[in-house]
C-alpha positions in Angstrom: 0.0 0.0 0.0 1.4 3.4 -1.0 0.6 6.2 1.4 2.5 9.0 -0.4 5.1 9.4 -3.1 8.0 7.9 -1.1 6.2 5.9 1.6 4.8 2.3 1.4 3.3 -0.1 3.8 4.2 -3.8 3.2 2.6 -7.0 4.7 5.4 -9.5 4.9 5.0 -13.3 5.5 8.4 -14.6 6.5 10.2 -17.4 8.5 11.8 -16.9 11.8 15.2 -15.1 11.7 14.2 -12.8 8.8 15.8 -9.4 9.1 13.1 -7.1 7.8 15.2 -3.9 7.6 17.9 -5.8 5.7 15.2 -7.2 3.4 14.1 -3.7 2.4 17.6 -2.3 2.2 18.5 -5.0 -0.3 15.2 -4.5 -2.2 15.9 -0.8 -2.5 19.5 -1.5 -3.7 18.1 -3.8 -6.4 16.1 -1.0 -7.9 18.8 1.6 -7.6 17.7 3.6 -4.6 17.8 3.6 -0.8 15.2 2.9 1.9 14.8 2.7 5.6 12.1 1.1 7.8 10.9 3.4 10.6 8.3 1.0 12.0 7.9 -2.8 12.2 4.8 -4.4 13.7 4.8 -8.1 14.3 1.2 -9.2 13.7 1.6 -12.9 14.0 4.2 -15.4 15.4 3.4 -19.1 15.5 0.0 -19.5 17.1 -0.1 -15.8 18.2 -1.9 -13.2 16.3 -2.1 -9.5 17.3 -5.9 -9.6 17.0 -6.0 -12.3 19.7 -3.4 -10.6 21.9 -4.3 -10.3 25.6 -3.2 -7.4 27.8 -2.7 -7.5 31.5 -6.0 -5.7 32.1 -7.9 -8.1 29.7 -6.3 -11.1 31.4 -7.6 -9.8 34.8 -11.0 -9.3 33.3 -10.9 -12.9 32.0 -10.1 -14.2 35.5 -13.0 -12.2 37.0 -15.4 -13.6 34.4 -17.4 -16.8 34.9 -15.3 -18.7 32.3 -12.6 -21.0 33.4 -9.7 -21.8 31.1 -7.9 -25.2 31.2 -4.5 -23.5 30.8 -3.1 -20.3 32.1 0.4 -19.2 31.2 1.7 -16.1 32.8 5.2 -14.7 32.3 7.1 -11.5 32.0 9.8 -9.3 33.6 7.4 -7.8 36.1 7.4 -10.8 38.5 5.4 -9.0 41.1 2.4 -8.7 38.7 2.9 -12.3 37.5 2.6 -13.4 41.1 -0.5 -11.2 41.5 -2.2 -12.8 38.4 -1.2 -16.3 39.5 -2.9 -15.7 42.9 -6.0 -14.4 41.2 -6.2 -17.6 39.1 -5.9 -19.7 42.2 -8.7 -17.8 43.9 -10.9 -18.0 40.8 -10.5 -21.8 40.5 -10.1 -22.8 44.2 -11.9 -20.1 46.0 -10.5 -17.4 48.3 -10.3 -19.8 51.3 -8.1 -22.3 49.5 -5.2 -24.1 51.2 -2.0 -25.7 49.9 -3.7 -29.1 50.3 -6.3 -28.1 47.6 -3.9 -28.3 44.7 -0.6 -29.8 43.4 2.4 -27.5 42.8 5.5 -28.4 40.8 8.7 -26.4 40.6 10.7 -26.2 37.5 13.8 -27.1 39.4 13.7 -30.9 39.6 10.5 -31.1 37.6 9.2 -34.7 37.3 7.4 -35.1 34.1 6.0 -38.5 34.9 4.6 -37.3 38.2 3.0 -34.3 36.5 1.5 -36.4 33.7 0.0 -38.8 36.3 -1.4 -35.9 38.4 -2.9 -34.2 35.3 -4.9 -37.3 34.4 -6.4 -37.6 37.9 -10.2 -36.9 38.3 -11.0 -34.5 41.1 -12.7 -36.3 44.0 -13.4 -33.5 46.6 -13.3 -30.4 44.4 -14.7 -29.2 41.1 -11.3 -29.1 39.4 -8.0 -30.9 39.4 -5.8 -27.8 39.8 -2.1 -28.0 39.1 0.5 -25.2 39.2 3.9 -25.2 37.7 6.3 -22.4 38.6 9.4 -21.6 36.6 9.4 -24.5 34.2 12.1 -23.9 31.6 11.5 -26.0 28.6 15.2 -25.9 27.7 15.7 -28.4 30.6 13.4 -30.9 29.0 14.5 -33.6 26.5 12.9 -33.6 23.1 10.7 -36.6 23.9 9.7 -35.1 27.3 8.7 -31.8 25.6 6.6 -33.8 23.1 4.8 -35.6 25.9 4.2 -32.3 27.8 2.8 -30.6 24.7 0.6 -33.6 24.0 -0.9 -33.4 27.5 -1.7 -29.7 27.0 -3.3 -30.5 23.6 -5.4 -33.2 25.2 -5.9 -31.8 28.7 -8.7 -33.5 30.7 -11.9 -31.4 30.9 -11.6 -31.1 34.7 -7.9 -30.3 34.9 -6.7 -26.8 35.2 -3.0 -26.0 34.7 -1.4 -22.7 35.8 2.1 -22.1 34.5 3.8 -19.0 36.0 7.3 -17.8 35.3 8.9 -15.6 38.0 12.5 -16.8 38.4 13.9 -16.4 34.9 13.3 -14.6 31.6 12.0 -17.1 29.0 13.3 -14.7 26.3 16.8 -14.9 27.7 17.3 -11.2 27.3 16.3 -11.4 23.6 13.3 -10.0 21.8 11.6 -13.4 21.2 11.0 -16.6 23.3 13.4 -19.5 22.7 12.2 -22.4 20.5 11.3 -24.9 23.3 9.6 -22.4 25.6 7.8 -21.0 22.6 6.2 -24.4 21.9 4.7 -24.5 25.4 3.7 -20.9 25.1 2.0 -21.3 21.7 0.2 -24.4 22.9 -1.0 -22.7 26.1 -2.3 -19.8 24.0 -4.1 -22.1 21.6 -5.8 -24.2 24.3 -6.0 -21.7 27.1 -4.9 -18.1 27.7 -1.5 -16.6 28.1 -0.2 -13.1 28.9 3.2 -11.4 29.0 3.5 -8.9 31.9 5.9 -6.2 31.1 7.5 -3.8 33.6 5.4 -0.6 33.8 6.8 2.7 32.7 7.1 5.4 35.3 4.0 7.2 33.9 2.0 4.0 34.2 3.2 3.4 37.7 2.1 6.9 38.6 -1.4 6.3 37.2 -1.6 3.0 39.0 
């Protein structure tokens, strides 16, 4: 789409690792001119689409609604707000008076896949849902076959099982702009079969308003 004499808007479908600015610099060189890219908007990545993106506020609204998701994936650099949202999910599913005995919690450090898979298949006996929480699961620590089994469980999660995955102890992006391949598989699957949100650190102006 051409917006004026020297300005164009392009819709690019590309594979991971494509350098958009280099692409258009090379394209301009091919036709004997120069170009620069002032704005890049990623509209889709894997299972994620901008039209389906969820903000912190929308995620909170989802929690407060009557609908219960089978998978909640919460991550981001603002660990304080990640913890806040995770607690809101617990209270939504288990009730405000819940205790540690009302659900199973797994830590990423020393994570037992076999125990998790067995727990996820259990039918709740004394509560409405089989609620499971996993904190700080780094998919990079899983072997390929383990990751495949974990993804398969998320794709075929029992109706009465609710899984909360929260990341508070590490950055799943590893300081980069995008999530690593293995963690992205879990994140994409969680978004497809549940809901996920990235909680970024507020700017000073947002903190003031808050």
